[in-house]
ChimeraX commands (.cxc) that place a marker at each C-alpha (Angstrom):
marker #1 position 0.00,0.00,0.00 radius 0.5
marker #1 position 1.45,3.38,-1.07 radius 0.5
marker #1 position 1.97,6.08,1.62 radius 0.5
marker #1 position -0.19,9.14,1.35 radius 0.5
marker #1 position 1.33,12.35,-0.17 radius 0.5
marker #1 position 1.07,14.45,3.04 radius 0.5
marker #1 position 2.98,11.78,4.90 radius 0.5
marker #1 position 5.80,11.78,2.31 radius 0.5
marker #1 position 6.05,15.56,2.39 radius 0.5
marker #1 position 6.43,15.47,6.19 radius 0.5
marker #1 position 9.35,13.03,5.84 radius 0.5
marker #1 position 11.22,14.45,2.76 radius 0.5
marker #1 position 11.17,18.17,3.54 radius 0.5
marker #1 position 13.06,17.89,6.88 radius 0.5
marker #1 position 15.61,15.62,5.22 radius 0.5
marker #1 position 16.24,18.21,2.49 radius 0.5
marker #1 position 16.67,20.93,5.09 radius 0.5
marker #1 position 19.24,18.84,6.96 radius 0.5
marker #1 position 21.15,18.15,3.74 radius 0.5
marker #1 position 21.19,21.84,2.88 radius 0.5
marker #1 position 22.83,22.63,6.20 radius 0.5
marker #1 position 25.73,20.21,5.65 radius 0.5
marker #1 position 29.04,21.93,4.69 radius 0.5
marker #1 position 29.82,21.65,0.97 radius 0.5
marker #1 position 33.31,20.63,-0.20 radius 0.5
marker #1 position 35.38,23.57,-1.50 radius 0.5
marker #1 position 35.88,23.82,-5.29 radius 0.5
marker #1 position 39.15,22.37,-6.57 radius 0.5
marker #1 position 41.96,24.93,-6.64 radius 0.5
marker #1 position 42.74,26.54,-10.00 radius 0.5
marker #1 position 46.30,25.86,-11.04 radius 0.5
marker #1 position 47.73,28.84,-12.95 radius 0.5
marker #1 position 49.52,28.15,-16.22 radius 0.5
marker #1 position 53.27,28.03,-15.71 radius 0.5
marker #1 position 55.12,31.12,-16.92 radius 0.5
marker #1 position 57.36,30.89,-19.98 radius 0.5
marker #1 position 60.67,29.55,-18.70 radius 0.5
marker #1 position 63.55,31.98,-18.70 radius 0.5
marker #1 position 66.63,30.82,-20.58 radius 0.5
marker #1 position 69.42,29.39,-18.43 radius 0.5
marker #1 position 71.65,32.03,-16.87 radius 0.5
marker #1 position 74.61,30.88,-18.93 radius 0.5
marker #1 position 72.66,31.71,-22.11 radius 0.5
marker #1 position 71.89,35.33,-21.15 radius 0.5
marker #1 position 72.86,37.45,-24.13 radius 0.5
marker #1 position 73.43,41.11,-24.89 radius 0.5
marker #1 position 72.18,41.76,-28.43 radius 0.5
marker #1 position 70.68,40.20,-31.53 radius 0.5
marker #1 position 72.12,39.59,-34.97 radius 0.5
marker #1 position 69.41,39.75,-37.62 radius 0.5
marker #1 position 70.82,37.64,-40.46 radius 0.5
marker #1 position 69.44,38.21,-43.97 radius 0.5
marker #1 position 70.33,36.08,-46.99 radius 0.5
marker #1 position 71.02,36.99,-50.62 radius 0.5
marker #1 position 69.26,34.01,-52.18 radius 0.5
marker #1 position 70.81,34.19,-55.70 radius 0.5
marker #1 position 74.14,33.35,-54.05 radius 0.5
marker #1 position 72.78,30.75,-51.65 radius 0.5
marker #1 position 70.82,28.90,-54.32 radius 0.5
marker #1 position 74.04,28.35,-56.27 radius 0.5
marker #1 position 75.55,26.37,-53.40 radius 0.5
marker #1 position 72.30,24.76,-52.17 radius 0.5
marker #1 position 70.48,24.07,-55.43 radius 0.5
marker #1 position 68.27,21.35,-53.93 radius 0.5
marker #1 position 66.43,23.85,-51.70 radius 0.5
marker #1 position 62.78,23.68,-52.73 radius 0.5
marker #1 position 62.14,27.33,-53.52 radius 0.5
marker #1 position 65.36,27.81,-55.51 radius 0.5
marker #1 position 63.69,26.40,-58.64 radius 0.5
marker #1 position 61.21,29.29,-58.50 radius 0.5
marker #1 position 63.81,31.94,-57.63 radius 0.5
marker #1 position 64.02,33.84,-60.97 radius 0.5
marker #1 position 61.34,36.53,-60.99 radius 0.5
marker #1 position 60.45,36.02,-57.32 radius 0.5
marker #1 position 60.66,38.46,-54.41 radius 0.5
marker #1 position 63.81,36.72,-53.14 radius 0.5
marker #1 position 65.58,37.29,-56.44 radius 0.5
marker #1 position 65.88,41.01,-55.71 radius 0.5
marker #1 position 65.42,41.30,-51.93 radius 0.5
marker #1 position 67.25,40.10,-48.87 radius 0.5
marker #1 position 65.25,37.42,-47.07 radius 0.5
marker #1 position 65.31,36.20,-43.49 radius 0.5
marker #1 position 67.76,33.60,-42.28 radius 0.5
marker #1 position 67.20,34.18,-38.58 radius 0.5
marker #1 position 67.20,36.41,-35.52 radius 0.5
marker #1 position 70.11,35.19,-33.42 radius 0.5
marker #1 position 70.87,35.95,-29.78 radius 0.5
marker #1 position 74.51,36.98,-29.52 radius 0.5
marker #1 position 76.85,37.43,-26.57 radius 0.5
marker #1 position 78.72,40.66,-26.04 radius 0.5
marker #1 position 82.49,40.34,-26.20 radius 0.5
marker #1 position 82.61,40.26,-22.40 radius 0.5
marker #1 position 79.87,37.61,-22.16 radius 0.5
marker #1 position 81.54,35.41,-24.77 radius 0.5
marker #1 position 84.87,35.31,-22.97 radius 0.5
marker #1 position 85.61,31.71,-21.97 radius 0.5
marker #1 position 82.61,30.30,-23.90 radius 0.5
marker #1 position 82.99,27.89,-26.83 radius 0.5
marker #1 position 81.09,30.22,-29.17 radius 0.5
marker #1 position 79.85,33.80,-29.37 radius 0.5
marker #1 position 76.17,32.86,-29.10 radius 0.5
marker #1 position 73.92,30.56,-27.07 radius 0.5
marker #1 position 72.14,27.72,-28.87 radius 0.5
marker #1 position 69.65,24.92,-28.20 radius 0.5
marker #1 position 68.68,26.09,-24.74 radius 0.5
marker #1 position 66.56,24.56,-21.98 radius 0.5
marker #1 position 64.17,21.85,-23.12 radius 0.5
marker #1 position 65.62,22.00,-26.63 radius 0.5
marker #1 position 69.14,20.86,-25.80 radius 0.5
marker #1 position 68.50,17.44,-27.35 radius 0.5
marker #1 position 67.67,19.10,-30.69 radius 0.5
marker #1 position 71.35,19.83,-31.25 radius 0.5
marker #1 position 71.95,16.13,-31.91 radius 0.5
marker #1 position 68.83,15.61,-34.03 radius 0.5
marker #1 position 65.82,17.85,-34.64 radius 0.5
marker #1 position 62.57,15.92,-34.42 radius 0.5
marker #1 position 58.91,16.84,-33.91 radius 0.5
marker #1 position 59.59,17.77,-30.28 radius 0.5
marker #1 position 61.80,20.60,-31.57 radius 0.5
marker #1 position 59.00,22.23,-33.57 radius 0.5
marker #1 position 57.72,25.64,-32.47 radius 0.5
marker #1 position 54.13,24.41,-32.28 radius 0.5
marker #1 position 52.76,27.56,-33.94 radius 0.5
marker #1 position 52.42,28.61,-37.55 radius 0.5
marker #1 position 54.77,31.09,-39.14 radius 0.5
marker #1 position 52.82,34.39,-39.45 radius 0.5
marker #1 position 51.51,35.16,-42.93 radius 0.5
marker #1 position 53.31,38.52,-42.90 radius 0.5
marker #1 position 56.61,36.68,-42.57 radius 0.5
marker #1 position 56.02,34.31,-45.48 radius 0.5
marker #1 position 57.39,36.55,-48.23 radius 0.5
marker #1 position 60.34,37.72,-46.13 radius 0.5
marker #1 position 61.25,34.17,-45.06 radius 0.5
marker #1 position 60.50,31.79,-47.95 radius 0.5
marker #1 position 62.74,29.10,-46.49 radius 0.5
marker #1 position 60.60,28.94,-43.33 radius 0.5
marker #1 position 57.56,27.73,-45.23 radius 0.5
marker #1 position 59.11,25.64,-48.01 radius 0.5
marker #1 position 58.69,21.88,-47.81 radius 0.5
marker #1 position 57.98,20.65,-44.30 radius 0.5
marker #1 position 58.80,23.93,-42.58 radius 0.5
marker #1 position 61.85,22.32,-41.00 radius 0.5
marker #1 position 63.86,25.53,-41.27 radius 0.5
marker #1 position 61.46,27.38,-39.00 radius 0.5
marker #1 position 61.84,24.48,-36.55 radius 0.5
marker #1 position 65.62,24.77,-36.78 radius 0.5
marker #1 position 65.66,28.53,-36.14 radius 0.5
marker #1 position 63.27,28.21,-33.19 radius 0.5
marker #1 position 65.00,25.29,-31.47 radius 0.5
marker #1 position 68.54,26.56,-32.04 radius 0.5
marker #1 position 68.06,30.29,-31.50 radius 0.5
marker #1 position 64.56,31.19,-30.31 radius 0.5
marker #1 position 64.79,28.75,-27.41 radius 0.5
marker #1 position 67.56,30.88,-25.90 radius 0.5
marker #1 position 65.29,33.90,-25.50 radius 0.5
marker #1 position 62.47,34.75,-23.08 radius 0.5
marker #1 position 60.03,34.77,-25.99 radius 0.5
marker #1 position 57.44,32.15,-26.83 radius 0.5
marker #1 position 57.62,30.71,-30.34 radius 0.5
marker #1 position 54.79,32.97,-31.50 radius 0.5
marker #1 position 56.52,36.00,-29.99 radius 0.5
marker #1 position 59.83,34.99,-31.54 radius 0.5
marker #1 position 58.39,34.92,-35.07 radius 0.5
marker #1 position 56.74,38.29,-34.49 radius 0.5
marker #1 position 60.07,39.61,-33.17 radius 0.5
marker #1 position 61.76,38.50,-36.39 radius 0.5
marker #1 position 59.19,40.40,-38.41 radius 0.5
marker #1 position 59.57,43.49,-36.19 radius 0.5
marker #1 position 63.35,43.33,-36.53 radius 0.5
marker #1 position 63.16,43.36,-40.33 radius 0.5
marker #1 position 60.67,46.22,-40.24 radius 0.5
marker #1 position 63.11,48.18,-38.04 radius 0.5
marker #1 position 65.46,48.44,-41.04 radius 0.5
marker #1 position 64.32,50.91,-43.75 radius 0.5
marker #1 position 62.94,49.23,-46.87 radius 0.5
marker #1 position 62.57,45.91,-45.05 radius 0.5
marker #1 position 66.38,45.67,-45.11 radius 0.5
marker #1 position 66.80,45.94,-48.91 radius 0.5
marker #1 position 67.83,49.46,-50.00 radius 0.5
marker #1 position 67.42,50.90,-53.49 radius 0.5
marker #1 position 71.18,50.79,-53.99 radius 0.5
marker #1 position 71.12,47.02,-53.64 radius 0.5
marker #1 position 68.21,46.66,-56.06 radius 0.5
marker #1 position 70.04,48.76,-58.63 radius 0.5
marker #1 position 73.27,46.77,-58.35 radius 0.5
marker #1 position 71.81,43.30,-59.09 radius 0.5
marker #1 position 74.08,41.74,-61.67 radius 0.5
marker #1 position 76.80,44.30,-61.02 radius 0.5
marker #1 position 78.87,45.34,-57.99 radius 0.5
marker #1 position 79.17,48.07,-55.38 radius 0.5
marker #1 position 81.96,49.61,-53.37 radius 0.5
marker #1 position 81.82,47.81,-50.02 radius 0.5
marker #1 position 81.62,50.97,-47.91 radius 0.5
marker #1 position 78.87,52.35,-50.15 radius 0.5
marker #1 position 76.84,49.18,-49.68 radius 0.5
marker #1 position 77.37,49.22,-45.92 radius 0.5
marker #1 position 76.12,52.81,-45.69 radius 0.5
marker #1 position 73.09,52.26,-47.91 radius 0.5
marker #1 position 70.81,50.60,-45.34 radius 0.5
marker #1 position 69.72,53.75,-43.51 radius 0.5
marker #1 position 71.12,52.63,-40.13 radius 0.5
marker #1 position 74.50,53.33,-38.50 radius 0.5
marker #1 position 77.17,51.53,-40.58 radius 0.5
marker #1 position 78.74,50.03,-37.46 radius 0.5
marker #1 position 75.52,48.04,-36.94 radius 0.5
marker #1 position 75.83,46.40,-40.39 radius 0.5
marker #1 position 78.03,43.45,-41.36 radius 0.5
marker #1 position 78.41,42.15,-44.91 radius 0.5
marker #1 position 78.98,38.48,-45.55 radius 0.5
marker #1 position 80.82,37.61,-48.78 radius 0.5
marker #1 position 82.05,34.33,-50.19 radius 0.5
marker #1 position 85.80,34.08,-50.90 radius 0.5
marker #1 position 85.19,35.62,-54.35 radius 0.5
marker #1 position 83.65,38.80,-52.89 radius 0.5
marker #1 position 80.11,37.92,-53.90 radius 0.5
marker #1 position 77.40,38.99,-51.46 radius 0.5
marker #1 position 75.99,36.04,-49.51 radius 0.5
marker #1 position 74.29,37.70,-46.52 radius 0.5
marker #1 position 73.84,40.92,-44.56 radius 0.5
marker #1 position 73.63,41.13,-40.78 radius 0.5
marker #1 position 72.20,43.84,-38.54 radius 0.5
marker #1 position 73.12,44.11,-34.87 radius 0.5
marker #1 position 70.12,45.09,-32.73 radius 0.5
marker #1 position 69.77,45.99,-29.07 radius 0.5
marker #1 position 67.08,44.28,-26.98 radius 0.5
marker #1 position 64.77,45.16,-24.11 radius 0.5
marker #1 position 64.60,43.25,-20.78 radius 0.5
marker #1 position 61.97,40.92,-22.23 radius 0.5
marker #1 position 64.31,40.01,-25.12 radius 0.5
marker #1 position 62.36,41.91,-27.79 radius 0.5
marker #1 position 64.70,43.43,-30.40 radius 0.5
marker #1 position 64.78,47.21,-30.44 radius 0.5
marker #1 position 67.14,49.55,-32.34 radius 0.5
marker #1 position 70.34,49.05,-34.33 radius 0.5
marker #1 position 73.46,48.99,-32.18 radius 0.5
marker #1 position 77.18,48.69,-32.84 radius 0.5
marker #1 position 78.21,45.14,-33.66 radius 0.5
marker #1 position 80.55,43.39,-31.25 radius 0.5
marker #1 position 84.07,42.30,-32.10 radius 0.5
marker #1 position 83.02,38.66,-32.17 radius 0.5
marker #1 position 80.66,39.54,-35.05 radius 0.5
marker #1 position 82.88,41.91,-37.04 radius 0.5
marker #1 position 85.78,39.43,-37.04 radius 0.5
marker #1 position 83.63,36.50,-38.22 radius 0.5
marker #1 position 84.38,35.20,-41.72 radius 0.5
marker #1 position 80.76,34.10,-41.94 radius 0.5
marker #1 position 79.04,37.29,-40.78 radius 0.5
marker #1 position 81.52,39.88,-42.05 radius 0.5
marker #1 position 83.39,38.05,-44.80 radius 0.5
marker #1 position 83.37,41.05,-47.15 radius 0.5
marker #1 position 85.74,42.69,-44.65 radius 0.5
marker #1 position 87.74,39.66,-43.51 radius 0.5
marker #1 position 88.30,38.62,-47.15 radius 0.5
marker #1 position 89.51,42.14,-47.97 radius 0.5
marker #1 position 86.79,42.84,-50.56 radius 0.5
marker #1 position 86.84,46.47,-51.73 radius 0.5
marker #1 position 83.94,45.87,-54.11 radius 0.5
marker #1 position 81.05,43.47,-53.57 radius 0.5
marker #1 position 79.41,41.60,-56.46 radius 0.5
marker #1 position 75.61,41.32,-56.29 radius 0.5
marker #1 position 74.68,38.12,-58.11 radius 0.5
marker #1 position 71.53,37.89,-60.19 radius 0.5
marker #1 position 69.19,34.92,-59.86 radius 0.5
marker #1 position 70.24,32.02,-62.06 radius 0.5
marker #1 position 73.74,33.42,-62.68 radius 0.5
marker #1 position 75.47,30.46,-61.04 radius 0.5
marker #1 position 77.40,29.51,-64.18 radius 0.5
marker #1 position 79.07,32.91,-64.11 radius 0.5
marker #1 position 80.49,32.38,-60.64 radius 0.5
marker link #1:1,2 radius 0.2
marker link #1:2,3 radius 0.2
marker link #1:3,4 radius 0.2
marker link #1:4,5 radius 0.2
marker link #1:5,6 radius 0.2
marker link #1:6,7 radius 0.2
marker link #1:7,8 radius 0.2
marker link #1:8,9 radius 0.2
marker link #1:9,10 radius 0.2
marker link #1:10,11 radius 0.2
marker link #1:11,12 radius 0.2
marker link #1:12,13 radius 0.2
marker link #1:13,14 radius 0.2
marker link #1:14,15 radius 0.2
marker link #1:15,16 radius 0.2
marker link #1:16,17 radius 0.2
marker link #1:17,18 radius 0.2
marker link #1:18,19 radius 0.2
marker link #1:19,20 radius 0.2
marker link #1:20,21 radius 0.2
marker link #1:21,22 radius 0.2
marker link #1:22,23 radius 0.2
marker link #1:23,24 radius 0.2
marker link #1:24,25 radius 0.2
marker link #1:25,26 radius 0.2
marker link #1:26,27 radius 0.2
marker link #1:27,28 radius 0.2
marker link #1:28,29 radius 0.2
marker link #1:29,30 radius 0.2
marker link #1:30,31 radius 0.2
marker link #1:31,32 radius 0.2
marker link #1:32,33 radius 0.2
marker link #1:33,34 radius 0.2
marker link #1:34,35 radius 0.2
marker link #1:35,36 radius 0.2
marker link #1:36,37 radius 0.2
marker link #1:37,38 radius 0.2
marker link #1:38,39 radius 0.2
marker link #1:39,40 radius 0.2
marker link #1:40,41 radius 0.2
marker link #1:41,42 radius 0.2
marker link #1:42,43 radius 0.2
marker link #1:43,44 radius 0.2
marker link #1:44,45 radius 0.2
marker link #1:45,46 radius 0.2
marker link #1:46,47 radius 0.2
marker link #1:47,48 radius 0.2
marker link #1:48,49 radius 0.2
marker link #1:49,50 radius 0.2
marker link #1:50,51 radius 0.2
marker link #1:51,52 radius 0.2
marker link #1:52,53 radius 0.2
marker link #1:53,54 radius 0.2
marker link #1:54,55 radius 0.2
marker link #1:55,56 radius 0.2
marker link #1:56,57 radius 0.2
marker link #1:57,58 radius 0.2
marker link #1:58,59 radius 0.2
marker link #1:59,60 radius 0.2
marker link #1:60,61 radius 0.2
marker link #1:61,62 radius 0.2
marker link #1:62,63 radius 0.2
marker link #1:63,64 radius 0.2
marker link #1:64,65 radius 0.2
marker link #1:65,66 radius 0.2
marker link #1:66,67 radius 0.2
marker link #1:67,68 radius 0.2
marker link #1:68,69 radius 0.2
marker link #1:69,70 radius 0.2
marker link #1:70,71 radius 0.2
marker link #1:71,72 radius 0.2
marker link #1:72,73 radius 0.2
marker link #1:73,74 radius 0.2
marker link #1:74,75 radius 0.2
marker link #1:75,76 radius 0.2
marker link #1:76,77 radius 0.2
marker link #1:77,78 radius 0.2
marker link #1:78,79 radius 0.2
marker link #1:79,80 radius 0.2
marker link #1:80,81 radius 0.2
marker link #1:81,82 radius 0.2
marker link #1:82,83 radius 0.2
marker link #1:83,84 radius 0.2
marker link #1:84,85 radius 0.2
marker link #1:85,86 radius 0.2
marker link #1:86,87 radius 0.2
marker link #1:87,88 radius 0.2
marker link #1:88,89 radius 0.2
marker link #1:89,90 radius 0.2
marker link #1:90,91 radius 0.2
marker link #1:91,92 radius 0.2
marker link #1:92,93 radius 0.2
marker link #1:93,94 radius 0.2
marker link #1:94,95 radius 0.2
marker link #1:95,96 radius 0.2
marker link #1:96,97 radius 0.2
marker link #1:97,98 radius 0.2
marker link #1:98,99 radius 0.2
marker link #1:99,100 radius 0.2
marker link #1:100,101 radius 0.2
marker link #1:101,102 radius 0.2
marker link #1:102,103 radius 0.2
marker link #1:103,104 radius 0.2
marker link #1:104,105 radius 0.2
marker link #1:105,106 radius 0.2
marker link #1:106,107 radius 0.2
marker link #1:107,108 radius 0.2
marker link #1:108,109 radius 0.2
marker link #1:109,110 radius 0.2
marker link #1:110,111 radius 0.2
marker link #1:111,112 radius 0.2
marker link #1:112,113 radius 0.2
marker link #1:113,114 radius 0.2
marker link #1:114,115 radius 0.2
marker link #1:115,116 radius 0.2
marker link #1:116,117 radius 0.2
marker link #1:117,118 radius 0.2
marker link #1:118,119 radius 0.2
marker link #1:119,120 radius 0.2
marker link #1:120,121 radius 0.2
marker link #1:121,122 radius 0.2
marker link #1:122,123 radius 0.2
marker link #1:123,124 radius 0.2
marker link #1:124,125 radius 0.2
marker link #1:125,126 radius 0.2
marker link #1:126,127 radius 0.2
marker link #1:127,128 radius 0.2
marker link #1:128,129 radius 0.2
marker link #1:129,130 radius 0.2
marker link #1:130,131 radius 0.2
marker link #1:131,132 radius 0.2
marker link #1:132,133 radius 0.2
marker link #1:133,134 radius 0.2
marker link #1:134,135 radius 0.2
marker link #1:135,136 radius 0.2
marker link #1:136,137 radius 0.2
marker link #1:137,138 radius 0.2
marker link #1:138,139 radius 0.2
marker link #1:139,140 radius 0.2
marker link #1:140,141 radius 0.2
marker link #1:141,142 radius 0.2
marker link #1:142,143 radius 0.2
marker link #1:143,144 radius 0.2
marker link #1:144,145 radius 0.2
marker link #1:145,146 radius 0.2
marker link #1:146,147 radius 0.2
marker link #1:147,148 radius 0.2
marker link #1:148,149 radius 0.2
marker link #1:149,150 radius 0.2
marker link #1:150,151 radius 0.2
marker link #1:151,152 radius 0.2
marker link #1:152,153 radius 0.2
marker link #1:153,154 radius 0.2
marker link #1:154,155 radius 0.2
marker link #1:155,156 radius 0.2
marker link #1:156,157 radius 0.2
marker link #1:157,158 radius 0.2
marker link #1:158,159 radius 0.2
marker link #1:159,160 radius 0.2
marker link #1:160,161 radius 0.2
marker link #1:161,162 radius 0.2
marker link #1:162,163 radius 0.2
marker link #1:163,164 radius 0.2
marker link #1:164,165 radius 0.2
marker link #1:165,166 radius 0.2
marker link #1:166,167 radius 0.2
marker link #1:167,168 radius 0.2
marker link #1:168,169 radius 0.2
marker link #1:169,170 radius 0.2
marker link #1:170,171 radius 0.2
marker link #1:171,172 radius 0.2
marker link #1:172,173 radius 0.2
marker link #1:173,174 radius 0.2
marker link #1:174,175 radius 0.2
marker link #1:175,176 radius 0.2
marker link #1:176,177 radius 0.2
marker link #1:177,178 radius 0.2
marker link #1:178,179 radius 0.2
marker link #1:179,180 radius 0.2
marker link #1:180,181 radius 0.2
marker link #1:181,182 radius 0.2
marker link #1:182,183 radius 0.2
marker link #1:183,184 radius 0.2
marker link #1:184,185 radius 0.2
marker link #1:185,186 radius 0.2
marker link #1:186,187 radius 0.2
marker link #1:187,188 radius 0.2
marker link #1:188,189 radius 0.2
marker link #1:189,190 radius 0.2
marker link #1:190,191 radius 0.2
marker link #1:191,192 radius 0.2
marker link #1:192,193 radius 0.2
marker link #1:193,194 radius 0.2
marker link #1:194,195 radius 0.2
marker link #1:195,196 radius 0.2
marker link #1:196,197 radius 0.2
marker link #1:197,198 radius 0.2
marker link #1:198,199 radius 0.2
marker link #1:199,200 radius 0.2
marker link #1:200,201 radius 0.2
marker link #1:201,202 radius 0.2
marker link #1:202,203 radius 0.2
marker link #1:203,204 radius 0.2
marker link #1:204,205 radius 0.2
marker link #1:205,206 radius 0.2
marker link #1:206,207 radius 0.2
marker link #1:207,208 radius 0.2
marker link #1:208,209 radius 0.2
marker link #1:209,210 radius 0.2
marker link #1:210,211 radius 0.2
marker link #1:211,212 radius 0.2
marker link #1:212,213 radius 0.2
marker link #1:213,214 radius 0.2
marker link #1:214,215 radius 0.2
marker link #1:215,216 radius 0.2
marker link #1:216,217 radius 0.2
marker link #1:217,218 radius 0.2
marker link #1:218,219 radius 0.2
marker link #1:219,220 radius 0.2
marker link #1:220,221 radius 0.2
marker link #1:221,222 radius 0.2
marker link #1:222,223 radius 0.2
marker link #1:223,224 radius 0.2
marker link #1:224,225 radius 0.2
marker link #1:225,226 radius 0.2
marker link #1:226,227 radius 0.2
marker link #1:227,228 radius 0.2
marker link #1:228,229 radius 0.2
marker link #1:229,230 radius 0.2
marker link #1:230,231 radius 0.2
marker link #1:231,232 radius 0.2
marker link #1:232,233 radius 0.2
marker link #1:233,234 radius 0.2
marker link #1:234,235 radius 0.2
marker link #1:235,236 radius 0.2
marker link #1:236,237 radius 0.2
marker link #1:237,238 radius 0.2
marker link #1:238,239 radius 0.2
marker link #1:239,240 radius 0.2
marker link #1:240,241 radius 0.2
marker link #1:241,242 radius 0.2
marker link #1:242,243 radius 0.2
marker link #1:243,244 radius 0.2
marker link #1:244,245 radius 0.2
marker link #1:245,246 radius 0.2
marker link #1:246,247 radius 0.2
marker link #1:247,248 radius 0.2
marker link #1:248,249 radius 0.2
marker link #1:249,250 radius 0.2
marker link #1:250,251 radius 0.2
marker link #1:251,252 radius 0.2
marker link #1:252,253 radius 0.2
marker link #1:253,254 radius 0.2
marker link #1:254,255 radius 0.2
marker link #1:255,256 radius 0.2
marker link #1:256,257 radius 0.2
marker link #1:257,258 radius 0.2
marker link #1:258,259 radius 0.2
marker link #1:259,260 radius 0.2
marker link #1:260,261 radius 0.2
marker link #1:261,262 radius 0.2
marker link #1:262,263 radius 0.2
marker link #1:263,264 radius 0.2
marker link #1:264,265 radius 0.2
marker link #1:265,266 radius 0.2
marker link #1:266,267 radius 0.2
marker link #1:267,268 radius 0.2
marker link #1:268,269 radius 0.2
view
């Protein structure tokens, strides 16, 4: 026989009231996202070197690079394009170190032996950077992975911030780092000092990389940085940069004039 409704109400209501008075468990604590790790103290650096490539030269020595087949008539045939934004030690910081820059820092140390998927930045290269960095997007995008794991990992920047910093660094140089004088000299040559002074920034912040035959291979720009490791304004290059055969080969090879190769002119080398 079912109990009557008034009887059930008299039983259930007091039970609900008792339950409502019981203390409720506190909500689980919210764990904040961990901050971006700072680079190890032994990788603290003093400036950046923004390295830009002259692709007509590079494609003659690395002809299997995917975008080299489309180089003639492309943006990279007449403009400097991004190689990377590299943390660099000051001369004082580099004293006693095996090299003048930090590389493969923190969780990316294993990438020095072999770069795998764990070395990838985990974010897309910004669209605005695509034209200025064709090598970052060609093929599997492994070059963007290389630049992030080797160089970006030694900064306080996230991968997304690092790519934006590269774009900002290029935009800090007038004409996106390719002056009219360089455009006009494609297929010809320039006096080295004239080329160095053509970028619209202090000449002592510019280094010119030539191959042993005084053909332009790359241009570097030394940039100061803020406390958060964002690049700021051009600054004088350090001795460890200006004496480098790679970064400043036009000087170390004694080139008085610098040849500006045209795309596809490899047979004339």
